[in-house]
GULUM-790758 format. One record per residue: y, x, z of N, C-alpha, C in turn; residue in three letters. Coordinates in steps of 0.001 Angstrom, whole numbers, padded with zeros to 6 digits, always signed. Atoms other than C-alpha are relative to their C-alpha. Layout:
BEGIN
YXZYXZYXZAla
...
END
This chain:
BEGIN
+000418-000502+001325+139110+033914+122819-000883+001445-000180Unk
+000935-001171-000367+136452+035995+121804+000887+001110-001003Unk
+000182-001286+000136+136569+039386+120510+000590+000156-002263Unk
-000023+000519+001439+136275+038016+116553+001462-000535-000603Unk
-001513+000683+000209+139372+035754+116744+000749+000605-000252Unk
-001380-000656-000020+141685+038068+118197-000318+001178-001153Unk
-000630-000743+000498+141104+040282+115791+000104-000230-001446Unk
-000508+000797+001064+141272+037938+113009+001812-000254-000126Unk
-001091+000455+000011+144247+036593+114180+001390+001250-000176Unk
-000902-001028-000358+146287+040409+114543-000258+000343-001798Unk
+000136-000353+001880+144598+041242+110633+001155-001054-000555Unk
-001033+000505+000290+146544+037773+109943+001633+000063+000280Unk
-001378-000260-000355+149523+038646+111745+000784+001555-001127Unk
-000176-000809+001021+149592+041838+109770+000564+000257-001569Unk
+000109-000058+002082+148944+040712+106239+001266-001073+000195Unk
-000541+000760-000136+151119+038415+107132+002180+000512-000309Unk
-001044-001423-000131+154343+041225+107896+000353+000294-001627Unk
-000777-000834+001059+153964+043150+104827+000300-000901-001304Unk
-000393+000997+000853+153620+040140+102694+001381-000475+000362Unk
-001898+000107+000038+157441+039450+104020+000723+000583-000522Unk
-000767-000858+000719+158861+042564+103367-000389+000213-001231Unk
+000046+000245+001256+156928+042495+099864+000706-000311-000603Unk
-000996+001345+000516+158903+039105+099093+001390+000401+000162Unk
-001377-000529-000203+162115+041004+100775-000166+001102-001082Unk
-000212-001682+001504+161375+044455+098356+000012-000834-001288Unk
-000256+000521+001080+160848+042117+095322+000953-000868-000503Unk
-001808+001044-000036+163951+039744+095879+001377+001264-000269Unk
-001467-001341-000076+166231+042917+096602-000367+000424-001485Unk
-000200-000990+001244+165097+044743+093209+000785-001473-000920Unk
-000053+000787+001021+165605+041375+091560+001353-000537-000061Unk
-001590+000420-000390+169082+040303+093026+000998+001673-000684Unk
-000245-001313+000728+169857+044104+091749+000228-000027-001484Unk
+000302+000082+001435+168710+043744+088482+000872-001102-000482Unk
-000895+001471+000059+170562+040416+087909+001368+000377+000183Unk
-001405-000008-000758+173611+041352+089402+000914+001696-001366Unk
-000691-001159+001409+174004+044158+086220+000992-000560-000588Unk
-000758+000495+000785+175216+041413+084504+000800-001371+000493Unk
+000061+000640-001152+175756+038879+087122+001463+000534+000870Unk
-000080-000451-001073+178984+039360+088992+000416-000547+000991Unk
-000138+000257-001345+179220+039172+092731+001503-001400+000373Unk
-001275+000493-000105+181380+036035+093698+000989+000391+001880Unk
-000289-000779-001554+181730+037552+097785-000639+001036-000170Unk
+000508-000636-000459+180642+040482+099570-000350-000269+001704Unk
+000255-000448-001484+179520+041169+103123+000841+000318+000426Unk
-001359-000086-000613+182550+042346+104020+001160-000776+000244Unk
-000431+001517+000111+184071+039335+102868-000053-000769+000815Unk
+000610+001042-001057+182263+037243+104515+000202+000118+001230Unk
+000193-000850-001468+182348+039289+108027+001927-000624+000206Unk
-001217-000112+000208+186242+039439+107303+000222-002033+000580Unk
-000086+001428+000043+186236+035651+106830+000502-000838+001449Unk
+000256+000525-000912+184714+034688+109702+000669+000698+001632Unk
-001135-000447-000845+186793+036841+112006+001577-000458-000620Unk
-001087+001008+000338+189496+035152+110611+000191-000757+001098Unk
+000203+001517-000416+188160+031464+111608-000021+000339+001606Unk
+000020-000150-001590+187498+033013+115100+000914+000666+000733Unk
-001328-000828-000720+190662+034650+115852+001293-001352-000475Unk
-000320+000813-000238+191722+030988+114779+001865+000188-001038Unk
-001445-000164+000733+194030+031862+111557-001316-000574-001360Unk
+000824+000682+000512+192553+029631+108491+000487+000682-001411Unk
-000143-000756+001161+193746+032091+105683-001019+000873-000774Unk
+001032-000201+000895+191681+032394+103043-000057+001513-000901Unk
+000625-001632+000756+189744+036058+101521+000950-000224-001352Unk
-000661+000226+001791+192120+036634+098185-000892+001299-000700Unk
+000607-001048+000772+189816+038217+095897-000060-000396-001858Unk
+000872+000396+001054+189733+037823+091937-000412+001132-000810Unk
+001104-001018+000853+187593+039504+089170+000727+000697-001517Unk
-000536-000832+001004+188868+042224+086256-001295+001037-000227Unk
+001093-000591+000873+186605+043677+084054+000104+001593-000154Unk
-000180-001417-000042+186022+047436+083661+000583-000079-001098Unk
-000222-000756+001319+186861+047450+079926+001309-000782-000577Unk
-001396+000944+000330+190283+044948+080775+001357+000965+001309Unk
-000883-000931-000568+191784+047182+083757+000663+001504-000439Unk
-000657-001446-000059+193991+050123+083813-001005+001158-000038Unk
+000867-000989+000117+191698+053260+082768+000368+001284+001201Unk
-000813-000283-000827+194132+054765+085382-001369+000036+001665Unk
+001070+000324-000983+191850+053110+088409-001176+000245+000122Unk
+001469-001658-000016+188311+054356+087836+000518+001334+000627Unk
-000081-001712-000345+189585+058021+087765+000845-000273+001432Unk
-000467-000228-002140+191839+057321+091178-001100-000277+000761Unk
+001105+000092-000694+188898+055974+092604-001086+001235+000422Unk
+000611-000851+000174+186869+058529+091570+000631+001355+000371Unk
-000735-001579+000027+189446+061513+092119+000262-000170+001851Unk
+000107-000423-001306+189797+060069+095953-001463+000108+000550Unk
+001644-000021-000735+186163+059195+096905-000659+000761-000155Unk
+001599-000617+000120+183998+060927+094979-000135+000927-001487Unk
-000207-000808+000937+184460+063782+092742-000947+000275-000943Unk
+000802-000231+000733+181365+064112+091465-000945-001532-000059Unk
+000318+001203+000100+180333+060760+090712-001034-000226-001101Unk
+001195+000371+001262+178838+060929+087367-000990+000787-000213Unk
+001057-000960-000443+176558+063521+088187-000838-000417+001106Unk
+000535+000404-001609+175284+062262+091539-000868-001143-000476Unk
+000800+001537-000402+172072+059846+092135+000368-000842+001042Unk
-000359+000613-001046+173961+058292+094608+000245+000470+001422Unk
-000628-000723-000766+174041+060858+096858+000483+001235+000167Unk
-000587-001561+001002+176371+064192+096875-000235+001060+001232Unk
+000560-000921-000996+174318+066433+098801+000630+001329+000819Unk
-001031-001170-000185+176924+069019+098433+000611-000340+001323Unk
-000714+000085-000482+179341+067344+100221-000708-000600+001361Unk
+000173+000458-001346+177121+066023+103242-000510+001404+000383Unk
+000439-001063-000876+175996+069559+103951+001532+000213+000496Unk
-001388-000685-000954+179903+070277+104160+000610-000801+000980Unk
-000573+000787-001044+180644+067335+106050-000902+000194+001707Unk
+001506-000737-000816+177321+068182+108275+001198+001253+000642Unk
-000395-000769-000698+179091+071486+108990+001127-000060+000552Unk
-001226+000004-000746+182650+070466+109847-000227-000549+001002Unk
+000635+000367-001319+181463+067960+112106-000429+000296+001128Unk
+000429-001190-001252+180046+070593+114223+001283+000314+000569Unk
-001033-000990-001094+183622+071899+115161+001039-001365-000301Unk
-001765+000649-000169+186364+068844+114501-000841-001703+000642Unk
-000537+001120-001262+186845+065985+117033-000476-001593-000960Unk
+000445+001341+001088+187244+063370+113822-000825+000406-000681Unk
+000912+000317+001023+184504+062223+111896+000272+000260-001589Unk
+000012+000076+001171+184282+063430+108322-000878-000569-000810Unk
+000429+000561+000915+182851+060989+106020-000931+000575-000748Unk
+000401-000358+001838+180501+061646+102482-000705-001081-000427Unk
+000170+001143+000666+179603+058354+101571+000601+000087-001815Unk
-000232-000477+001405+179459+058314+097692+000655-001305-000013Unk
-000734+001160+000353+181329+055521+096067-001768-001493-000452Unk
+000806+000929+000501+177548+053837+094795-000454-000319+001670Unk
+000664+000317-001532+176870+054099+099116+000740-001024+000430Unk
-000863+000911-000311+179998+052704+099984+000291-001833-000778Unk
-000499+001056+000828+179763+049914+097207-001518-000988+000709Unk
+001135+000361-000333+175942+049271+098595+000201-000854+001588Unk
-000407-000146-001625+177360+049097+102666+000664-001396-000886Unk
-001027+000642-000031+180565+046887+101269-000782-001607-000533Unk
+000374+000888+000643+178528+044529+099007-001304-000902+001132Unk
+001304+000862-000276+175486+043745+100999-000558+000137+001739Unk
+000379+000088-001634+175430+044833+104653+001185+000411+001330Unk
-000927-000206-001078+177694+045372+107999+000215+001643+000418Unk
-000596-000861-000343+180158+047722+109326-000652+000785+000952Unk
+000974-000371-001666+178664+050102+112149-000607+002140-000693Unk
+000541-001238+000068+176854+053942+112109-001476+000107+000530Unk
+001400-000029-000554+173343+053022+113087-000841+000046-000920Unk
+001478-000132+000889+170196+054822+111500-000370-001400-000890Unk
+000315+001172+001028+168971+051352+110490+000972-000457-000866Unk
-000755+000624+000733+172074+050417+108947+000459+001055-001452Unk
-000142-001215+000962+172427+053957+106896-001386-000147-000804Unk
+001377-000479+000359+168607+053816+106089+000170-001790-000790Unk
+000147+001322+001061+168881+049972+104448+001554+000552-001157Unk
-000986-000032+000870+172231+051216+102939-000406+000836-001226Unk
+000377-000631+001019+170448+054058+101311-001202-000368-000780Unk
+000952+001407+001258+167690+051800+099633+000834-000679-001168Unk
-000428+000631+000598+170079+049691+098301+000866+000865-001036Unk
-000071-001236+001463+171976+053260+096662-001003-000045-001158Unk
+000983-000116+001038+169100+053570+095133-000468-000846-000853Unk
+000044+000973+000934+168350+050433+093769+000901-000166-000954Unk
-000704-000036+001009+171838+050290+092398+000235+001433-001044Unk
+000039-001261+000710+171804+053921+090735-001162-000274-000916Unk
+000576-000244+001232+168824+053127+089047-000006-001051-000653Unk
-000188+000888+001167+169443+049748+087544+001091-000357-000348Unk
-000953-000210+000831+172977+049898+086891+000303+001574-000719Unk
-000755-001401+000728+175074+052687+084685+000989+000042+000544Unk
-000618+000251-001069+177446+053768+086248+001866-000408-000187Unk
-001218+000464-000295+180524+052124+084953-000197-001415+000042Unk
-000189+001309-000705+179337+048518+086270-000438+000304+001061Unk
+000208-000174-001317+178878+050577+089647+001558-000015+000738Unk
-001207-000024-000347+182516+051372+089643+001031-001308-000282Unk
-000300+001807+000192+183237+047671+088059-000399-000947+001165Unk
+000085+000272-000908+181953+046260+090871+000851-000146+001184Unk
-000920-000882-001359+183530+048480+093716+001225-000260+000137Unk
-001596+000488-000442+187067+047619+092457+000513-001014+000136Unk
+000192+001596-000175+186530+044457+092441-000292-000686+001040Unk
+000823+001191-001490+184884+044063+096120+000966+001095+000736Unk
-000558-001111-000929+186990+047075+097986+000730-000930+000630Unk
-001083+001115-000447+188810+045649+100689+001621+001035-000012Unk
-000858-000441+000264+192574+046793+100098+001183-000001+001235Unk
-001095+000491-001267+194711+045140+102798-000578-001254+000431Unk
+000294+000986-001290+194706+042394+105226-000835-001137-000657Unk
+000333+000571+000381+192369+039920+103953-000059-000410-001938Unk
-000075-000114+001532+192712+041142+100218-001223+000959-000520Unk
+001532-000246+000783+189809+042336+097840+000257+000499-001277Unk
-000145+000331+001391+190018+043759+094569+000982+000606-000563Unk
-001062-000839+000663+192087+046295+092616+000748-001258-000647Unk
-000589+001516+000741+193097+042631+090686+001093-000882+000899Unk
-000956+000771-001255+194236+041118+094172+001120+000674+000542Unk
-000807-001236-000371+195845+043899+095389+001192+000660-000748Unk
-001005-000198+000921+197778+044688+092380+001130-000848-000201Unk
-001078+001417-000100+199547+040963+092302+000734+000307+001219Unk
-000453+000341-001032+199773+040897+095895+001343+000743+000177Unk
-001065-001307-000355+201499+044576+096626+000892+000415-000824Unk
-000883-001277+000284+202599+046162+093892+001020-001326-001553Unk
-000476+001279+001268+203540+042313+091353-000400+000378-001216Unk
+000361-001039+001983+201686+044205+088623-001466-000439-000326Unk
+001632+000478+000321+198589+042902+086589-001009+001423+000262Unk
+000353-001647-000020+196001+045944+087150-000621+000244-001255Unk
+000723-000873+000759+195465+046001+083794+001762+001175-000460Unk
-000897-001214+000031+199023+047914+083892+000362+000791+000392Unk
-000018-001173-001082+198689+049863+086501+000404+001279-000901Unk
-000398-001551+000170+200416+053539+086178-000675+000881+000838Unk
+001522-000728-000785+198602+056323+087227+000096+000373+001193Unk
-000397+000540-001367+200834+056378+090401-000255-000894+000843Unk
-000011+000922+000170+200298+053202+090754-001928-000444+000872Unk
+001677+000347-000542+196319+053292+090543-000371+001009+001410Unk
+000348-000731-000905+196604+056529+092895+000501-000550+001054Unk
-000429+000614-002058+198534+054622+096110-001282-000905+000174Unk
+000974+000801-000695+195717+052160+095653-001192+001000+000772Unk
+001023-000813-000212+193248+054386+096004+000096+000848+001938Unk
-000232-000911-000665+194785+056447+098429-000126-001155+001751Unk
-000448+000579-001756+194701+053656+101566-001231-000447+000112Unk
+001857+000160-000828+190679+053526+101440-000153+000327+000785Unk
+000501-000853-001931+190189+055759+104347+000082-001026+000831Unk
-000374+000831-001229+191402+052722+106267+001029-000820-000440Unk
-000804+001122+000485+192417+049769+104525+001152-000988+000909Unk
-000312+000905-000775+193081+047765+107433+001333+000664+001239Unk
-001208-000921-000682+195856+050525+109278+000627+000749-001371Unk
-000600-000199+001015+197184+051644+105681-000016-000966-001040Unk
-000409+000948+000949+199446+049730+103618+000435+000459-001570Unk
-000591-000157+000986+200149+049737+099875+001339-000094-000596Unk
-001803+001268+000522+203418+047401+099687+001134+001176+000642Unk
-001062-001026-000837+204528+049892+102505-000441+001005+000765Unk
+000603-001424-000142+203192+053396+102442+000588+000627+001134Unk
+000006-001320-001054+203330+055889+105448+000000+000994-000790Unk
+000540-001522+000800+204141+059285+104790-001493+000813-000389Unk
+001885+000279+000395+200228+059604+104691-000095-000102-001089Unk
-000046+000354+001337+199824+057884+102509+000732+000135-001608Unk
-000800-000765+000944+202636+059300+100396-000668+000938-000481Unk
+000189-001092-000022+200795+062386+100861-000997-000033-001024Unk
+001413-000029+000833+197592+061576+100072-000015-000760-001779Unk
-000099+000350+001703+199012+059601+096567+000161+001511-000915Unk
-000268-001067+000549+200267+062959+095519-001490+001118+000297Unk
+001486-000700+000555+196772+064480+095836-000591-000357-000314Unk
+000315-000057+000961+195240+062312+094183+000523-000407-001306Unk
-000561-000606+001171+197711+062414+091633-000393+001104-000494Unk
-000011-001355+000610+196862+066327+091293-001918-000129-000162Unk
+001318+000116+000369+192958+065323+091430-000034-000928-001191Unk
-000436+000683+001461+193382+063215+088586-000188+001117-001208Unk
-000349-001183+000694+195031+065699+086716-001202+000879-000268Unk
+000503-001294-000376+192584+068449+087622-001309-000495-000428Unk
+001560+001034+000629+189360+065944+086755-000072+000073-001373Unk
+000292+000550+001443+190569+066178+083362+000838-001234-000490Unk
-000527+001644+000162+192571+063088+083249-001086-001412-000569Unk
+000498+001256+000276+191560+059836+081663-001491+000335-001140Unk
+001013-000498+000769+189072+062193+078978-001066+000468+001328Unk
+001064-000329-001276+186992+062262+082363-000716-000616-000077Unk
+000779+001298+000256+185790+058702+081906-000989+000117-001161Unk
+000770-000142+000957+184032+059866+078920-001457+000552+000407Unk
+001369-000460-000207+181150+061501+080820-000624-001179+001223Unk
+000638+001374-000302+180194+057922+082278-000615-000395-000260Unk
END
């Protein structure tokens, strides 16, 4: 192979590389853009849980049903914000104040404290995999920015509350409220909404149906935070 042919081949490889990532970039924008109106039928985490169940010899299917933001009890989005991301209406996907606090606290703590916003958790649950690698966090940041740019806050909350993991093979507040509370998600009380939000730190460990003392304590804390935020009037800021 002569020098000119080698240079041409390298040039072709570089062009193909950039063309591939250009297509990925355009496709990701289009997907997020249309998902502002088209509801996702599954998420990356749902897919992972289903595969894990099959590999473990369990043929139980994921339980997930959709409820629109306008139909759900408004205590649900309020409880999610109170429990997970109290600066949700004002940030652009990243709460830098909470990130600074987490970095400072984690320097002294054995148990790592996270600072992910609802938008970041949505990006991870919808498109990515579990883990703490820099690669995953980088891709998560990219999708977070796209979501915050192309969706409004209500749409972010709507998709988030419909895909979050809330129990064994159970995703979304509509399915969780029917399975664990025997109640339609449109009729959840403030206490029930707070209970659902209270298991989010670890839905594989904490249960809505049989809440531990820790979950009950967290439920009370979430209720207090809901009141301190101003109750349902807080949602008018979205």
